[in-house]
C-alpha positions, 0 to 999 in steps of 0.5 A: 712542224712535227715529224713522225719518228717511228719508235725504234724500241721493240713493242710488247703489245703482241705475240711473235710468230715463235710464241704463237707457233710454240703455243699451237703445238702445245695446244695440239699435243694436248688435244691429241692426248685427250683424243687418245684418251676418249678413244680409249674409253670409247673402246672399253665402253664398247667391249663392256657393253658386249660382254654384258649383253653376251653374258645376260643373253647366255644366262637368260637362255639357260635360265628359260631352258631350266626353269621355263617361260611364263607358265611353261614348265622347263627342264627342272620339272622333267622325268629323268626316264623321258629325256631324250637328245638327238643331233642334227644340225644342232640338237633337239632336247625332248623331255616330258614334265611330271606335273602334266605329262605333256611332251616338251622340247628345245631346239638348237639350230647351228644354222639359225643360231638360236634355240626355240622351244616345242611352241616356236618361242625364242629362247636364245639368239646369237648362239654360236655353239651349244652341246647338251649331254645327257646323264642318268640323273640330268643333263649338262647344257653348255650355250656359247653366245656372240655379240658383235659391235665396234669392230669386235666379236665378244663371246660368252659361254654358260654351262650348267647341270640340270637334275631331273625329277624322279 
């Protein structure tokens, strides 16, 4: 009769509980590190996108005011004696073009945070502050545009000086 006699020597076919715990700890540390790197790159991407959007919106707004929108002529064609600025909850910049002598204007509404032209066309949105300073030979325009997302607010400012035509 054959009797089963257990092998008293240690079997190497599996892992011990200590080895499993150590490998799980190492995998957990690596996973946490990779997650932190992922979150860092995600936040960096978000901030870069907001900065780019704010800069593009501010530059586009100033460009539309200076060069015009479509066939409408902008401030570059304004006569220096025809420009006036009034301030009421923002500002209204009124001017006359030398080419067609039509009265044009740009309006910044601080409440609505936007700039529109004389026809009501939207020039720029998310404008948190804007100033226009009228000089004899031109005017200085400053726009500050804010973009929000991912728990942050990014603001970009653009300033330009527009020389009027005589």
